[in-house]
DRENDO-1510 file (C-alpha; in Angstrom, 1 decimal, always signed):
<recs>
REC; n; res; u; v; w
REC; 1; UNK; +212.2; +104.6; +36.4 .
REC; 2; UNK; +210.4; +107.9; +35.6 .
REC; 3; UNK; +209.2; +110.1; +38.5 .
REC; 4; UNK; +205.7; +111.4; +38.3 .
REC; 5; UNK; +205.3; +114.9; +39.7 .
REC; 6; UNK; +202.2; +116.1; +41.4 .
REC; 7; UNK; +201.0; +119.3; +39.7 .
REC; 8; UNK; +200.3; +121.1; +43.0 .
REC; 9; UNK; +203.5; +120.6; +44.9 .
REC; 10; UNK; +206.3; +120.1; +42.4 .
REC; 11; UNK; +207.8; +117.2; +44.3 .
REC; 12; UNK; +208.3; +113.6; +43.2 .
REC; 13; UNK; +205.4; +111.2; +43.9 .
REC; 14; UNK; +208.0; +108.4; +44.4 .
REC; 15; UNK; +210.4; +108.7; +47.3 .
REC; 16; UNK; +213.1; +106.1; +47.8 .
REC; 17; UNK; +212.9; +104.4; +51.2 .
REC; 18; UNK; +215.4; +105.4; +53.7 .
REC; 19; UNK; +217.4; +102.6; +55.2 .
REC; 20; UNK; +216.8; +102.0; +58.9 .
REC; 21; UNK; +220.0; +103.0; +60.8 .
REC; 22; UNK; +221.6; +100.3; +62.9 .
REC; 23; UNK; +221.6; +101.0; +66.6 .
REC; 24; UNK; +224.8; +102.2; +68.2 .
REC; 25; UNK; +226.4; +99.5; +70.3 .
REC; 26; UNK; +228.1; +102.1; +72.4 .
REC; 27; UNK; +224.8; +103.8; +73.0 .
REC; 28; UNK; +223.1; +100.6; +74.0 .
REC; 29; UNK; +225.9; +99.9; +76.5 .
REC; 30; UNK; +225.6; +103.4; +77.9 .
REC; 31; UNK; +221.8; +103.1; +78.3 .
REC; 32; UNK; +222.2; +99.7; +80.0 .
REC; 33; UNK; +224.9; +101.2; +82.4 .
REC; 34; UNK; +222.5; +104.1; +83.2 .
REC; 35; UNK; +219.6; +101.8; +84.0 .
REC; 36; UNK; +221.7; +99.4; +86.2 .
REC; 37; UNK; +223.6; +102.2; +88.0 .
REC; 38; UNK; +220.3; +104.2; +88.5 .
REC; 39; UNK; +218.6; +101.2; +90.1 .
REC; 40; UNK; +221.7; +100.4; +92.2 .
REC; 41; UNK; +221.9; +104.0; +93.5 .
REC; 42; UNK; +218.2; +103.9; +94.4 .
REC; 43; UNK; +218.6; +100.6; +96.2 .
REC; 44; UNK; +221.7; +102.0; +98.1 .
REC; 45; UNK; +219.7; +105.1; +99.2 .
REC; 46; UNK; +216.8; +102.9; +100.4 .
REC; 47; UNK; +219.3; +100.7; +102.4 .
REC; 48; UNK; +220.9; +103.9; +103.9 .
REC; 49; UNK; +217.5; +105.2; +104.9 .
REC; 50; UNK; +216.6; +101.8; +106.5 .
REC; 51; UNK; +219.9; +101.7; +108.4 .
REC; 52; UNK; +219.4; +105.3; +109.5 .
REC; 53; UNK; +215.9; +104.7; +110.8 .
REC; 54; UNK; +216.7; +101.4; +112.6 .
REC; 55; UNK; +219.8; +102.6; +114.4 .
REC; 56; UNK; +219.1; +104.4; +117.7 .
REC; 57; UNK; +220.4; +107.9; +117.4 .
REC; 58; UNK; +221.1; +107.5; +113.7 .
REC; 59; UNK; +223.8; +105.7; +111.8 .
REC; 60; UNK; +227.3; +106.4; +112.8 .
REC; 61; UNK; +229.1; +108.2; +110.0 .
REC; 62; UNK; +232.4; +106.5; +110.8 .
REC; 63; UNK; +230.9; +102.9; +110.8 .
REC; 64; UNK; +232.1; +100.4; +108.3 .
REC; 65; UNK; +228.6; +100.1; +106.8 .
REC; 66; UNK; +228.3; +103.9; +106.2 .
REC; 67; UNK; +231.7; +103.9; +104.5 .
REC; 68; UNK; +230.8; +101.0; +102.3 .
REC; 69; UNK; +227.5; +102.7; +101.3 .
REC; 70; UNK; +229.4; +105.9; +100.5 .
REC; 71; UNK; +232.0; +104.2; +98.5 .
REC; 72; UNK; +229.3; +102.3; +96.5 .
REC; 73; UNK; +227.6; +105.6; +95.8 .
REC; 74; UNK; +230.8; +107.1; +94.6 .
REC; 75; UNK; +231.6; +104.0; +92.6 .
REC; 76; UNK; +228.2; +104.3; +90.9 .
REC; 77; UNK; +229.0; +107.9; +90.1 .
REC; 78; UNK; +232.3; +106.9; +88.4 .
REC; 79; UNK; +230.6; +104.1; +86.4 .
REC; 80; UNK; +227.8; +106.6; +85.3 .
REC; 81; UNK; +230.5; +109.0; +84.2 .
REC; 82; UNK; +232.0; +106.2; +82.1 .
REC; 83; UNK; +228.5; +105.5; +80.7 .
REC; 84; UNK; +228.3; +109.2; +79.7 .
REC; 85; UNK; +231.6; +109.0; +77.8 .
REC; 86; UNK; +230.3; +105.9; +76.0 .
REC; 87; UNK; +227.1; +107.9; +75.1 .
REC; 88; UNK; +229.1; +110.7; +73.6 .
REC; 89; UNK; +231.2; +108.2; +71.6 .
REC; 90; UNK; +228.0; +106.7; +70.4 .
REC; 91; UNK; +226.7; +110.1; +69.4 .
REC; 92; UNK; +229.7; +110.8; +67.1 .
REC; 93; UNK; +229.4; +107.4; +65.3 .
REC; 94; UNK; +228.3; +108.0; +61.8 .
REC; 95; UNK; +225.4; +106.1; +60.1 .
REC; 96; UNK; +224.1; +104.9; +63.5 .
REC; 97; UNK; +220.8; +105.5; +65.3 .
REC; 98; UNK; +221.2; +108.2; +68.0 .
REC; 99; UNK; +218.3; +107.1; +70.2 .
REC; 100; UNK; +220.2; +105.0; +72.7 .
REC; 101; UNK; +223.2; +107.4; +73.0 .
REC; 102; UNK; +220.8; +110.3; +73.7 .
REC; 103; UNK; +218.9; +108.3; +76.3 .
REC; 104; UNK; +222.2; +107.0; +77.9 .
REC; 105; UNK; +223.7; +110.5; +78.0 .
REC; 106; UNK; +220.5; +111.9; +79.6 .
REC; 107; UNK; +220.1; +109.2; +82.2 .
REC; 108; UNK; +223.8; +109.1; +83.1 .
REC; 109; UNK; +223.8; +112.9; +83.5 .
REC; 110; UNK; +220.7; +112.7; +85.7 .
REC; 111; UNK; +222.4; +110.1; +87.9 .
REC; 112; UNK; +225.6; +112.1; +88.1 .
REC; 113; UNK; +223.8; +115.3; +89.0 .
REC; 114; UNK; +221.5; +113.5; +91.5 .
REC; 115; UNK; +224.3; +111.8; +93.4 .
REC; 116; UNK; +226.3; +115.0; +93.5 .
REC; 117; UNK; +223.2; +116.7; +94.8 .
REC; 118; UNK; +222.6; +114.1; +97.5 .
REC; 119; UNK; +226.3; +114.4; +98.6 .
REC; 120; UNK; +225.9; +118.2; +98.8 .
REC; 121; UNK; +222.7; +117.9; +100.8 .
REC; 122; UNK; +224.4; +115.4; +103.1 .
REC; 123; UNK; +227.3; +117.7; +103.7 .
REC; 124; UNK; +225.0; +120.7; +104.4 .
REC; 125; UNK; +222.8; +118.7; +106.8 .
REC; 126; UNK; +225.7; +117.0; +108.6 .
</recs>
């Protein structure tokens, strides 16, 4: 097939279509982890706030409920770190779309930084 050139721009008038890249499976898993963990962390913080406001004198830091909430927050942090590792693995995959790995990496990083920030604020206040 002969290519016709436009006189003004010296580039081919016919351009072959680029194939759509397949989505990265690791990136999709990372994104789903970020969404689920993010929602879970928000729900845990809402529960902690409700428990704090309904308990006279505030929630006891040594109570079983407070320890479970803290462990669940830390567990979400660990799962989010794992999601970030999957996002990086999705970014280095060749011939795959990078949309979901980038979103997964960004959201997981925000979750990690947010939970660490909340922990630091809690330590400074308490």
